[in-house]
PDB file of N, CA, C and O in Angstrom:
ATOM      1  N   MET A   1      41.075 -11.969   5.031  1.00  0.00           N
ATOM      2  CA  MET A   1      40.868 -10.807   4.598  1.00  0.00           C
ATOM      3  C   MET A   1      41.742  -9.828   5.747  1.00  0.00           C
ATOM      4  O   MET A   1      41.486  -9.957   6.944  1.00  0.00           O
ATOM      5  N   LEU A   2      42.460  -9.156   5.423  1.00  0.00           N
ATOM      6  CA  LEU A   2      43.169  -7.977   6.446  1.00  0.00           C
ATOM      7  C   LEU A   2      41.868  -6.876   6.706  1.00  0.00           C
ATOM      8  O   LEU A   2      41.148  -6.300   5.891  1.00  0.00           O
ATOM      9  N   ASP A   3      41.891  -6.848   8.031  1.00  0.00           N
ATOM     10  CA  ASP A   3      41.169  -5.554   8.665  1.00  0.00           C
ATOM     11  C   ASP A   3      41.390  -4.067   7.865  1.00  0.00           C
ATOM     12  O   ASP A   3      40.569  -3.370   7.269  1.00  0.00           O
ATOM     13  N   ARG A   4      42.623  -3.906   8.068  1.00  0.00           N
ATOM     14  CA  ARG A   4      42.729  -2.490   6.817  1.00  0.00           C
ATOM     15  C   ARG A   4      42.080  -2.583   5.616  1.00  0.00           C
ATOM     16  O   ARG A   4      41.931  -1.478   5.093  1.00  0.00           O
ATOM     17  N   LEU A   5      41.613  -3.555   4.953  1.00  0.00           N
ATOM     18  CA  LEU A   5      41.138  -3.852   3.473  1.00  0.00           C
ATOM     19  C   LEU A   5      39.652  -3.733   3.867  1.00  0.00           C
ATOM     20  O   LEU A   5      38.859  -2.882   3.464  1.00  0.00           O
ATOM     21  N   PHE A   6      39.397  -4.860   4.831  1.00  0.00           N
ATOM     22  CA  PHE A   6      37.779  -5.209   5.001  1.00  0.00           C
ATOM     23  C   PHE A   6      36.805  -4.100   5.647  1.00  0.00           C
ATOM     24  O   PHE A   6      35.583  -4.109   5.496  1.00  0.00           O
ATOM     25  N   PHE A   7      37.469  -3.221   6.329  1.00  0.00           N
ATOM     26  CA  PHE A   7      36.587  -2.307   7.079  1.00  0.00           C
ATOM     27  C   PHE A   7      36.113  -1.168   6.406  1.00  0.00           C
ATOM     28  O   PHE A   7      34.989  -0.669   6.342  1.00  0.00           O
ATOM     29  N   PRO A   8      37.376  -0.805   5.835  1.00  0.00           N
ATOM     30  CA  PRO A   8      37.393   0.511   4.602  1.00  0.00           C
ATOM     31  C   PRO A   8      36.036   0.070   3.374  1.00  0.00           C
ATOM     32  O   PRO A   8      35.190   0.909   3.061  1.00  0.00           O
ATOM     33  N   ALA A   9      36.036  -1.014   2.933  1.00  0.00           N
ATOM     34  CA  ALA A   9      35.507  -1.716   1.867  1.00  0.00           C
ATOM     35  C   ALA A   9      34.210  -1.821   2.735  1.00  0.00           C
ATOM     36  O   ALA A   9      33.321  -1.326   2.042  1.00  0.00           O
ATOM     37  N   LEU A  10      33.767  -2.170   3.743  1.00  0.00           N
ATOM     38  CA  LEU A  10      32.590  -2.076   4.254  1.00  0.00           C
ATOM     39  C   LEU A  10      31.872  -1.013   4.718  1.00  0.00           C
ATOM     40  O   LEU A  10      30.672  -0.970   4.986  1.00  0.00           O
ATOM     41  N   GLY A  11      33.084   0.238   4.825  1.00  0.00           N
ATOM     42  CA  GLY A  11      32.202   1.470   5.200  1.00  0.00           C
ATOM     43  C   GLY A  11      31.851   2.229   3.569  1.00  0.00           C
ATOM     44  O   GLY A  11      30.862   2.945   3.412  1.00  0.00           O
ATOM     45  N   LEU A  12      32.706   1.964   2.599  1.00  0.00           N
ATOM     46  CA  LEU A  12      32.281   2.182   1.379  1.00  0.00           C
ATOM     47  C   LEU A  12      31.004   1.862   0.918  1.00  0.00           C
ATOM     48  O   LEU A  12      30.191   2.733   0.610  1.00  0.00           O
ATOM     49  N   ALA A  13      30.774   0.638   0.850  1.00  0.00           N
ATOM     50  CA  ALA A  13      29.830  -0.419   0.620  1.00  0.00           C
ATOM     51  C   ALA A  13      28.550   0.414   1.275  1.00  0.00           C
ATOM     52  O   ALA A  13      27.546   0.610   0.591  1.00  0.00           O
ATOM     53  N   ALA A  14      28.652   0.917   2.713  1.00  0.00           N
ATOM     54  CA  ALA A  14      27.524   1.213   3.494  1.00  0.00           C
ATOM     55  C   ALA A  14      27.568   2.420   2.646  1.00  0.00           C
ATOM     56  O   ALA A  14      26.634   2.494   1.848  1.00  0.00           O
ATOM     57  N   ALA A  15      28.540   3.515   2.623  1.00  0.00           N
ATOM     58  CA  ALA A  15      28.223   5.077   2.138  1.00  0.00           C
ATOM     59  C   ALA A  15      27.236   4.577   0.765  1.00  0.00           C
ATOM     60  O   ALA A  15      26.057   4.914   0.667  1.00  0.00           O
ATOM     61  N   LEU A  16      27.975   3.691  -0.288  1.00  0.00           N
ATOM     62  CA  LEU A  16      27.091   3.612  -1.512  1.00  0.00           C
ATOM     63  C   LEU A  16      25.702   3.127  -1.347  1.00  0.00           C
ATOM     64  O   LEU A  16      24.824   3.431  -2.153  1.00  0.00           O
ATOM     65  N   VAL A  17      25.448   2.224  -0.106  1.00  0.00           N
ATOM     66  CA  VAL A  17      24.100   1.641  -0.228  1.00  0.00           C
ATOM     67  C   VAL A  17      23.040   3.003   0.416  1.00  0.00           C
ATOM     68  O   VAL A  17      21.904   3.195  -0.016  1.00  0.00           O
ATOM     69  N   VAL A  18      23.659   3.809   1.459  1.00  0.00           N
ATOM     70  CA  VAL A  18      22.797   4.996   1.809  1.00  0.00           C
ATOM     71  C   VAL A  18      22.721   6.043   0.573  1.00  0.00           C
ATOM     72  O   VAL A  18      21.657   6.642   0.414  1.00  0.00           O
ATOM     73  N   GLY A  19      23.714   6.270  -0.239  1.00  0.00           N
ATOM     74  CA  GLY A  19      23.539   7.023  -1.461  1.00  0.00           C
ATOM     75  C   GLY A  19      22.634   6.426  -2.432  1.00  0.00           C
ATOM     76  O   GLY A  19      21.744   7.140  -2.893  1.00  0.00           O
ATOM     77  N   LEU A  20      22.744   5.158  -2.822  1.00  0.00           N
ATOM     78  CA  LEU A  20      21.478   4.889  -3.553  1.00  0.00           C
ATOM     79  C   LEU A  20      20.056   4.905  -2.869  1.00  0.00           C
ATOM     80  O   LEU A  20      19.075   5.209  -3.547  1.00  0.00           O
ATOM     81  N   ALA A  21      19.917   4.539  -1.362  1.00  0.00           N
ATOM     82  CA  ALA A  21      18.788   4.718  -0.971  1.00  0.00           C
ATOM     83  C   ALA A  21      18.302   6.266  -1.214  1.00  0.00           C
ATOM     84  O   ALA A  21      17.144   6.620  -1.437  1.00  0.00           O
ATOM     85  N   LEU A  22      19.175   6.899  -1.141  1.00  0.00           N
ATOM     86  CA  LEU A  22      18.513   8.696  -1.469  1.00  0.00           C
ATOM     87  C   LEU A  22      18.128   8.907  -2.828  1.00  0.00           C
ATOM     88  O   LEU A  22      17.354   9.822  -3.107  1.00  0.00           O
ATOM     89  N   VAL A  23      18.641   8.071  -3.783  1.00  0.00           N
ATOM     90  CA  VAL A  23      17.813   8.488  -5.352  1.00  0.00           C
ATOM     91  C   VAL A  23      17.275   7.352  -5.684  1.00  0.00           C
ATOM     92  O   VAL A  23      17.071   7.438  -6.895  1.00  0.00           O
ATOM     93  N   TRP A  24      16.840   6.080  -5.213  1.00  0.00           N
ATOM     94  CA  TRP A  24      16.080   5.113  -5.885  1.00  0.00           C
ATOM     95  C   TRP A  24      14.761   5.322  -5.621  1.00  0.00           C
ATOM     96  O   TRP A  24      14.460   5.800  -4.527  1.00  0.00           O
ATOM     97  N   PRO A  25      13.729   4.996  -6.594  1.00  0.00           N
ATOM     98  CA  PRO A  25      12.330   4.914  -6.553  1.00  0.00           C
ATOM     99  C   PRO A  25      12.135   4.453  -5.222  1.00  0.00           C
ATOM    100  O   PRO A  25      12.782   3.596  -4.621  1.00  0.00           O
ATOM    101  N   GLN A  26      11.071   5.189  -4.799  1.00  0.00           N
ATOM    102  CA  GLN A  26      10.391   4.607  -3.284  1.00  0.00           C
ATOM    103  C   GLN A  26       9.224   3.791  -3.144  1.00  0.00           C
ATOM    104  O   GLN A  26       8.391   3.914  -2.245  1.00  0.00           O
ATOM    105  N   GLY A  27       9.191   2.646  -4.411  1.00  0.00           N
ATOM    106  CA  GLY A  27       8.176   2.003  -4.093  1.00  0.00           C
ATOM    107  C   GLY A  27       7.157   2.645  -4.573  1.00  0.00           C
ATOM    108  O   GLY A  27       7.171   3.306  -5.612  1.00  0.00           O
ATOM    109  N   LEU A  28       5.905   2.428  -3.590  1.00  0.00           N
ATOM    110  CA  LEU A  28       4.474   2.560  -3.990  1.00  0.00           C
ATOM    111  C   LEU A  28       4.384   4.168  -3.369  1.00  0.00           C
ATOM    112  O   LEU A  28       3.456   4.932  -3.634  1.00  0.00           O
ATOM    113  N   GLY A  29       5.463   4.482  -2.553  1.00  0.00           N
ATOM    114  CA  GLY A  29       5.329   6.032  -2.175  1.00  0.00           C
ATOM    115  C   GLY A  29       5.151   7.177  -2.895  1.00  0.00           C
ATOM    116  O   GLY A  29       4.376   7.200  -3.850  1.00  0.00           O
ATOM    117  N   ALA A  30       5.881   8.283  -2.491  1.00  0.00           N
ATOM    118  CA  ALA A  30       6.241   9.230  -3.279  1.00  0.00           C
ATOM    119  C   ALA A  30       7.305   9.216  -4.575  1.00  0.00           C
ATOM    120  O   ALA A  30       7.860   8.138  -4.792  1.00  0.00           O
ATOM    121  N   ARG A  31       7.542  10.064  -5.230  1.00  0.00           N
ATOM    122  CA  ARG A  31       8.281   9.874  -6.603  1.00  0.00           C
ATOM    123  C   ARG A  31       9.505  10.469  -6.306  1.00  0.00           C
ATOM    124  O   ARG A  31       9.549  11.537  -5.695  1.00  0.00           O
ATOM    125  N   SER A  32      10.573   9.841  -6.704  1.00  0.00           N
ATOM    126  CA  SER A  32      12.213  10.130  -6.239  1.00  0.00           C
ATOM    127  C   SER A  32      12.420  11.155  -6.999  1.00  0.00           C
ATOM    128  O   SER A  32      11.641  11.580  -7.852  1.00  0.00           O
ATOM    129  N   PRO A  33      13.882  11.753  -6.608  1.00  0.00           N
ATOM    130  CA  PRO A  33      14.229  12.811  -7.412  1.00  0.00           C
ATOM    131  C   PRO A  33      14.594  12.750  -9.254  1.00  0.00           C
ATOM    132  O   PRO A  33      14.793  11.585  -9.598  1.00  0.00           O
ATOM    133  N   GLY A  34      14.660  13.340  -9.936  1.00  0.00           N
ATOM    134  CA  GLY A  34      14.970  12.962 -11.328  1.00  0.00           C
ATOM    135  C   GLY A  34      15.963  12.199 -11.247  1.00  0.00           C
ATOM    136  O   GLY A  34      16.015  11.609 -10.168  1.00  0.00           O
ATOM    137  N   PRO A  35      16.984  11.913 -12.138  1.00  0.00           N
ATOM    138  CA  PRO A  35      16.426  10.907 -13.652  1.00  0.00           C
ATOM    139  C   PRO A  35      15.957   9.467 -13.082  1.00  0.00           C
ATOM    140  O   PRO A  35      15.555   8.623 -13.883  1.00  0.00           O
ATOM    141  N   PHE A  36      16.013   9.163 -11.570  1.00  0.00           N
ATOM    142  CA  PHE A  36      15.802   7.641 -10.979  1.00  0.00           C
ATOM    143  C   PHE A  36      14.482   7.648 -10.676  1.00  0.00           C
ATOM    144  O   PHE A  36      14.062   6.599 -10.186  1.00  0.00           O
ATOM    145  N   GLY A  37      13.717   8.521 -10.826  1.00  0.00           N
ATOM    146  CA  GLY A  37      12.267   8.283 -10.327  1.00  0.00           C
ATOM    147  C   GLY A  37      11.230   7.921 -11.450  1.00  0.00           C
ATOM    148  O   GLY A  37      11.368   8.060 -12.665  1.00  0.00           O
ATOM    149  N   HIS A  38      10.125   7.407 -10.730  1.00  0.00           N
ATOM    150  CA  HIS A  38       9.036   7.159 -11.792  1.00  0.00           C
ATOM    151  C   HIS A  38       7.724   7.269 -10.997  1.00  0.00           C
ATOM    152  O   HIS A  38       7.830   7.164  -9.775  1.00  0.00           O
ATOM    153  N   ASP A  39       6.422   7.477 -11.555  1.00  0.00           N
ATOM    154  CA  ASP A  39       5.248   7.311 -11.128  1.00  0.00           C
ATOM    155  C   ASP A  39       4.919   6.307 -10.376  1.00  0.00           C
ATOM    156  O   ASP A  39       4.921   5.172 -10.853  1.00  0.00           O
ATOM    157  N   PRO A  40       4.601   6.524  -9.152  1.00  0.00           N
ATOM    158  CA  PRO A  40       4.309   5.420  -7.921  1.00  0.00           C
ATOM    159  C   PRO A  40       3.156   4.615  -8.904  1.00  0.00           C
ATOM    160  O   PRO A  40       2.393   5.166  -9.697  1.00  0.00           O
ATOM    161  N   VAL A  41       3.245   3.332  -8.651  1.00  0.00           N
ATOM    162  CA  VAL A  41       2.138   2.612  -8.956  1.00  0.00           C
ATOM    163  C   VAL A  41       0.533   2.971  -8.382  1.00  0.00           C
ATOM    164  O   VAL A  41      -0.441   2.871  -9.127  1.00  0.00           O
ATOM    165  N   LEU A  42       0.466   3.254  -7.438  1.00  0.00           N
ATOM    166  CA  LEU A  42      -0.673   3.308  -6.583  1.00  0.00           C
ATOM    167  C   LEU A  42      -1.411   5.018  -7.270  1.00  0.00           C
ATOM    168  O   LEU A  42      -2.597   5.321  -7.400  1.00  0.00           O
ATOM    169  N   GLN A  43      -0.284   5.761  -7.556  1.00  0.00           N
ATOM    170  CA  GLN A  43      -0.694   7.101  -7.838  1.00  0.00           C
ATOM    171  C   GLN A  43      -1.382   7.187  -9.459  1.00  0.00           C
ATOM    172  O   GLN A  43      -2.035   8.155  -9.849  1.00  0.00           O
ATOM    173  N   SER A  44      -1.080   5.953 -10.296  1.00  0.00           N
ATOM    174  CA  SER A  44      -1.855   6.104 -11.740  1.00  0.00           C
ATOM    175  C   SER A  44      -3.078   6.213 -11.443  1.00  0.00           C
ATOM    176  O   SER A  44      -3.621   5.704 -10.462  1.00  0.00           O
ATOM    177  N   PRO A  45      -3.813   7.183 -12.645  1.00  0.00           N
ATOM    178  CA  PRO A  45      -5.100   7.045 -12.580  1.00  0.00           C
ATOM    179  C   PRO A  45      -5.678   5.649 -12.899  1.00  0.00           C
ATOM    180  O   PRO A  45      -6.725   5.471 -12.276  1.00  0.00           O
ATOM    181  N   GLU A  46      -5.318   4.587 -13.686  1.00  0.00           N
ATOM    182  CA  GLU A  46      -6.007   3.419 -13.530  1.00  0.00           C
ATOM    183  C   GLU A  46      -6.179   2.603 -12.088  1.00  0.00           C
ATOM    184  O   GLU A  46      -7.175   2.041 -11.632  1.00  0.00           O
ATOM    185  N   MET A  47      -4.965   2.734 -11.592  1.00  0.00           N
ATOM    186  CA  MET A  47      -4.995   2.196 -10.108  1.00  0.00           C
ATOM    187  C   MET A  47      -5.933   2.993  -9.609  1.00  0.00           C
ATOM    188  O   MET A  47      -6.934   2.341  -9.313  1.00  0.00           O
ATOM    189  N   GLN A  48      -6.031   4.155  -9.387  1.00  0.00           N
ATOM    190  CA  GLN A  48      -7.037   4.836  -8.454  1.00  0.00           C
ATOM    191  C   GLN A  48      -8.468   4.725  -8.475  1.00  0.00           C
ATOM    192  O   GLN A  48      -9.280   4.834  -7.556  1.00  0.00           O
ATOM    193  N   ALA A  49      -8.711   4.353 -10.391  1.00  0.00           N
ATOM    194  CA  ALA A  49      -9.852   3.967 -10.580  1.00  0.00           C
ATOM    195  C   ALA A  49     -10.617   2.156  -9.867  1.00  0.00           C
ATOM    196  O   ALA A  49     -11.719   1.733  -9.519  1.00  0.00           O
ATOM    197  N   ALA A  50      -9.373   1.692  -9.967  1.00  0.00           N
ATOM    198  CA  ALA A  50      -9.638   0.541  -9.801  1.00  0.00           C
ATOM    199  C   ALA A  50      -9.445   0.277  -8.195  1.00  0.00           C
ATOM    200  O   ALA A  50      -9.760  -0.859  -7.841  1.00  0.00           O
ATOM    201  N   MET A  51      -9.072   0.976  -7.388  1.00  0.00           N
ATOM    202  CA  MET A  51      -9.074   0.956  -5.922  1.00  0.00           C
ATOM    203  C   MET A  51     -10.715   1.840  -5.289  1.00  0.00           C
ATOM    204  O   MET A  51     -11.250   1.778  -4.182  1.00  0.00           O
ATOM    205  N   LYS A  52     -11.086   2.549  -6.451  1.00  0.00           N
ATOM    206  CA  LYS A  52     -12.396   3.096  -6.169  1.00  0.00           C
ATOM    207  C   LYS A  52     -13.394   2.235  -6.205  1.00  0.00           C
ATOM    208  O   LYS A  52     -14.228   2.141  -5.306  1.00  0.00           O
ATOM    209  N   ARG A  53     -13.378   1.453  -7.388  1.00  0.00           N
ATOM    210  CA  ARG A  53     -14.318   0.244  -7.788  1.00  0.00           C
ATOM    211  C   ARG A  53     -14.226  -0.585  -6.708  1.00  0.00           C
ATOM    212  O   ARG A  53     -15.265  -0.842  -6.100  1.00  0.00           O
ATOM    213  N   GLN A  54     -13.024  -1.131  -6.289  1.00  0.00           N
ATOM    214  CA  GLN A  54     -13.266  -2.164  -5.073  1.00  0.00           C
ATOM    215  C   GLN A  54     -13.589  -1.615  -3.851  1.00  0.00           C
ATOM    216  O   GLN A  54     -13.822  -2.381  -2.916  1.00  0.00           O
ATOM    217  N   THR A  55     -13.642  -0.438  -3.696  1.00  0.00           N
ATOM    218  CA  THR A  55     -13.994   0.106  -2.499  1.00  0.00           C
ATOM    219  C   THR A  55     -15.582   0.250  -2.438  1.00  0.00           C
ATOM    220  O   THR A  55     -16.220   0.202  -1.386  1.00  0.00           O
ATOM    221  N   GLU A  56     -16.089   0.417  -3.600  1.00  0.00           N
ATOM    222  CA  GLU A  56     -17.518   0.828  -3.811  1.00  0.00           C
ATOM    223  C   GLU A  56     -18.007  -0.357  -3.812  1.00  0.00           C
ATOM    224  O   GLU A  56     -19.151  -0.438  -3.363  1.00  0.00           O
ATOM    225  N   ALA A  57     -17.431  -1.482  -4.232  1.00  0.00           N
ATOM    226  CA  ALA A  57     -17.813  -2.799  -4.236  1.00  0.00           C
ATOM    227  C   ALA A  57     -17.998  -3.699  -2.890  1.00  0.00           C
ATOM    228  O   ALA A  57     -18.791  -4.605  -2.633  1.00  0.00           O
ATOM    229  N   SER A  58     -16.907  -3.066  -2.099  1.00  0.00           N
ATOM    230  CA  SER A  58     -16.950  -3.413  -0.893  1.00  0.00           C
ATOM    231  C   SER A  58     -17.902  -3.094   0.407  1.00  0.00           C
ATOM    232  O   SER A  58     -18.216  -3.770   1.387  1.00  0.00           O
ATOM    233  N   GLN A  59     -18.258  -1.617  -0.068  1.00  0.00           N
ATOM    234  CA  GLN A  59     -19.272  -0.898   0.619  1.00  0.00           C
ATOM    235  C   GLN A  59     -20.636  -1.795   0.351  1.00  0.00           C
ATOM    236  O   GLN A  59     -21.287  -2.403   1.201  1.00  0.00           O
ATOM    237  N   GLU A  60     -20.865  -1.713  -0.956  1.00  0.00           N
ATOM    238  CA  GLU A  60     -22.299  -2.484  -1.373  1.00  0.00           C
ATOM    239  C   GLU A  60     -22.448  -3.719  -0.658  1.00  0.00           C
ATOM    240  O   GLU A  60     -23.381  -3.862   0.133  1.00  0.00           O
ATOM    241  N   ARG A  61     -21.461  -4.779  -0.910  1.00  0.00           N
ATOM    242  CA  ARG A  61     -21.491  -6.069   0.030  1.00  0.00           C
ATOM    243  C   ARG A  61     -21.860  -6.004   1.533  1.00  0.00           C
ATOM    244  O   ARG A  61     -22.567  -6.853   2.076  1.00  0.00           O
ATOM    245  N   ILE A  62     -21.267  -4.811   2.230  1.00  0.00           N
ATOM    246  CA  ILE A  62     -21.244  -4.782   3.520  1.00  0.00           C
ATOM    247  C   ILE A  62     -23.010  -4.448   3.783  1.00  0.00           C
ATOM    248  O   ILE A  62     -23.881  -5.048   4.413  1.00  0.00           O
ATOM    249  N   ASN A  63     -23.002  -3.274   3.013  1.00  0.00           N
ATOM    250  CA  ASN A  63     -24.523  -2.781   3.067  1.00  0.00           C
ATOM    251  C   ASN A  63     -25.516  -3.985   3.018  1.00  0.00           C
ATOM    252  O   ASN A  63     -26.277  -4.188   3.964  1.00  0.00           O
ATOM    253  N   ARG A  64     -25.505  -4.750   1.953  1.00  0.00           N
ATOM    254  CA  ARG A  64     -26.203  -5.749   1.562  1.00  0.00           C
ATOM    255  C   ARG A  64     -26.296  -6.711   2.631  1.00  0.00           C
ATOM    256  O   ARG A  64     -27.437  -6.909   3.049  1.00  0.00           O
ATOM    257  N   ALA A  65     -25.359  -7.352   3.166  1.00  0.00           N
ATOM    258  CA  ALA A  65     -24.903  -7.889   4.581  1.00  0.00           C
ATOM    259  C   ALA A  65     -26.112  -7.392   5.569  1.00  0.00           C
ATOM    260  O   ALA A  65     -27.200  -7.909   5.821  1.00  0.00           O
ATOM    261  N   ARG A  66     -25.599  -6.394   5.948  1.00  0.00           N
ATOM    262  CA  ARG A  66     -26.345  -5.614   6.923  1.00  0.00           C
ATOM    263  C   ARG A  66     -27.797  -5.756   6.802  1.00  0.00           C
ATOM    264  O   ARG A  66     -28.472  -6.043   7.790  1.00  0.00           O
ATOM    265  N   GLU A  67     -28.387  -5.547   5.491  1.00  0.00           N
ATOM    266  CA  GLU A  67     -29.555  -5.310   5.151  1.00  0.00           C
ATOM    267  C   GLU A  67     -30.372  -6.848   5.667  1.00  0.00           C
ATOM    268  O   GLU A  67     -31.413  -7.007   6.305  1.00  0.00           O
ATOM    269  N   THR A  68     -29.391  -7.850   5.080  1.00  0.00           N
ATOM    270  CA  THR A  68     -29.981  -9.101   5.222  1.00  0.00           C
ATOM    271  C   THR A  68     -30.014  -9.730   6.634  1.00  0.00           C
ATOM    272  O   THR A  68     -30.952 -10.453   6.973  1.00  0.00           O
ATOM    273  N   MET A  69     -28.920  -9.429   7.496  1.00  0.00           N
ATOM    274  CA  MET A  69     -29.120  -9.539   8.912  1.00  0.00           C
ATOM    275  C   MET A  69     -30.465  -8.724   9.868  1.00  0.00           C
ATOM    276  O   MET A  69     -31.009  -9.041  10.926  1.00  0.00           O
ATOM    277  N   ARG A  70     -30.649  -7.653   9.000  1.00  0.00           N
ATOM    278  CA  ARG A  70     -31.799  -6.746   9.777  1.00  0.00           C
ATOM    279  C   ARG A  70     -33.321  -7.352   9.182  1.00  0.00           C
ATOM    280  O   ARG A  70     -34.313  -7.161   9.885  1.00  0.00           O
ATOM    281  N   GLU A  71     -33.462  -8.074   7.888  1.00  0.00           N
ATOM    282  CA  GLU A  71     -34.379  -8.798   7.894  1.00  0.00           C
ATOM    283  C   GLU A  71     -34.884 -10.128   8.200  1.00  0.00           C
ATOM    284  O   GLU A  71     -36.035 -10.549   8.082  1.00  0.00           O
ATOM    285  N   LEU A  72     -33.593 -10.857   8.709  1.00  0.00           N
ATOM    286  CA  LEU A  72     -33.362 -12.078   9.564  1.00  0.00           C
ATOM    287  C   LEU A  72     -33.973 -11.511  10.645  1.00  0.00           C
ATOM    288  O   LEU A  72     -35.188 -11.683  10.745  1.00  0.00           O
ATOM    289  N   GLN A  73     -33.323 -10.784  11.593  1.00  0.00           N
ATOM    290  CA  GLN A  73     -33.703 -10.305  12.726  1.00  0.00           C
ATOM    291  C   GLN A  73     -35.260 -10.042  13.079  1.00  0.00           C
ATOM    292  O   GLN A  73     -35.858 -10.599  13.999  1.00  0.00           O
ATOM    293  N   ALA A  74     -35.803  -9.104  12.196  1.00  0.00           N
ATOM    294  CA  ALA A  74     -37.034  -8.597  12.138  1.00  0.00           C
ATOM    295  C   ALA A  74     -38.016 -10.019  11.969  1.00  0.00           C
ATOM    296  O   ALA A  74     -39.190  -9.883  12.313  1.00  0.00           O
ATOM    297  N   ARG A  75     -37.642 -11.186  11.526  1.00  0.00           N
ATOM    298  CA  ARG A  75     -38.381 -12.257  10.816  1.00  0.00           C
ATOM    299  C   ARG A  75     -38.272 -13.048  12.328  1.00  0.00           C
ATOM    300  O   ARG A  75     -39.181 -13.741  12.785  1.00  0.00           O
ATOM    301  N   THR A  76     -37.243 -12.849  12.860  1.00  0.00           N
ATOM    302  CA  THR A  76     -37.376 -14.084  14.176  1.00  0.00           C
ATOM    303  C   THR A  76     -37.551 -13.427  15.396  1.00  0.00           C
ATOM    304  O   THR A  76     -37.860 -14.074  16.396  1.00  0.00           O
ATOM    305  N   VAL A  77     -37.375 -12.123  15.432  1.00  0.00           N
ATOM    306  CA  VAL A  77     -37.695 -11.568  16.915  1.00  0.00           C
ATOM    307  C   VAL A  77     -39.193 -10.644  16.497  1.00  0.00           C
ATOM    308  O   VAL A  77     -39.205  -9.775  15.626  1.00  0.00           O
ATOM    309  N   PRO A  78     -40.671 -11.138  17.501  1.00  0.00           N
ATOM    310  CA  PRO A  78     -41.531 -10.593  17.110  1.00  0.00           C
ATOM    311  C   PRO A  78     -41.571  -9.177  17.794  1.00  0.00           C
ATOM    312  O   PRO A  78     -41.042  -8.771  18.829  1.00  0.00           O
ATOM    313  N   ASN A  79     -42.329  -8.600  16.922  1.00  0.00           N
ATOM    314  CA  ASN A  79     -42.316  -6.705  17.624  1.00  0.00           C
ATOM    315  C   ASN A  79     -43.329  -6.882  19.154  1.00  0.00           C
ATOM    316  O   ASN A  79     -44.347  -7.539  19.372  1.00  0.00           O
ATOM    317  N   GLY A  80     -42.701  -6.187  19.817  1.00  0.00           N
ATOM    318  CA  GLY A  80     -43.461  -5.842  20.933  1.00  0.00           C
ATOM    319  C   GLY A  80     -44.352  -7.325  21.725  1.00  0.00           C
ATOM    320  O   GLY A  80     -45.561  -7.480  21.899  1.00  0.00           O
ATOM    321  N   SER A  81     -43.435  -8.051  22.002  1.00  0.00           N
ATOM    322  CA  SER A  81     -43.898  -9.256  22.419  1.00  0.00           C
ATOM    323  C   SER A  81     -44.547  -9.128  23.846  1.00  0.00           C
ATOM    324  O   SER A  81     -45.027 -10.119  24.397  1.00  0.00           O
TER     325      SER A  81
END
C-alpha cells in the first residue's frame, strides 16, 4: 500500500477511535453523554443492594472468625499463670 494512502487512513482511523471514546459508554464508571450513555451497572439500585448484602455478610464472617479465635486462645492460654 502506498504511504500516501496508508498514513492518512491511519490518522483518520485514530481520530475516529478518539471521537468514539469521547461518547461511548464508559463501562462501570460515570454515565456517558446522551444518546450513547446508559446507567452504569454498579449504580443500579439492585446492584447497590447486592453489594451491601455481600459487604454485611463478609463483615459477619470476619467477626465470627475473630470471636472463634478469641475463644480458642482463651481456652489454650491460662489466665495469670
